[in-house]
C-alpha positions in Angstrom: 2.8 8.3 71.5 5.8 8.9 73.4 7.9 12.4 73.6 11.2 12.0 73.2 12.8 15.3 72.7 11.4 19.0 73.4 13.3 22.2 72.4 11.9 25.4 71.2 12.8 25.8 67.5 13.4 29.3 64.8 11.8 27.1 61.9 10.0 24.1 61.3 12.1 21.3 60.2 9.9 18.6 58.7 7.1 20.5 57.3 6.4 18.5 54.1 6.7 15.1 56.3 4.4 12.1 56.6 4.5 9.4 58.9 6.7 6.0 58.0 8.0 3.2 59.1 11.7 2.1 59.3 12.5 -0.8 56.9 14.8 -2.5 59.7 16.3 -4.7 57.0 18.0 -2.3 55.4 19.5 -0.2 57.8 23.0 -0.4 57.8 24.1 -1.6 61.3 27.1 1.5 61.3 24.3 4.0 61.0 23.0 2.4 64.4 26.6 1.8 65.8 27.2 5.4 65.5 24.6 6.8 67.6 23.9 3.6 70.1 26.2 1.1 71.6 24.0 -1.9 70.5 23.1 -2.1 66.4 19.4 -2.1 67.1 16.8 0.6 66.7 15.6 1.6 70.4 15.1 5.8 70.5 14.2 4.9 74.3 17.7 4.3 75.2 19.3 7.2 73.5 18.8 10.6 74.1 16.6 13.2 72.5 19.0 15.0 70.3 20.8 11.3 69.6 17.4 9.8 68.3 16.3 13.0 66.2 19.9 12.7 64.3 19.1 8.9 64.0 16.1 9.9 62.3 17.2 12.4 60.3 20.1 9.8 59.0 17.5 7.3 58.3 15.9 9.9 56.5 18.2 11.0 54.3 19.7 7.2 53.7 16.4 5.9 52.3 15.5 3.8 55.3 12.5 4.6 55.7 9.1 2.8 53.9 5.2 2.7 54.3 4.9 6.7 54.0 1.7 7.9 54.2 
């Protein structure tokens, strides 16, 4: 596990969230280019805030599979 971002929060944002996997075949490359210079999913090359924004957009666009 790698910590990508840390900040104090006032309320839980993902209280009912479970682990999932990104289905890269369903991700619109424009979404990735919105958050990164390249159309690839690499949270280590962007800031923690950008990683969180990308995660939220991937969840909103149903680009996750295998939730447990």
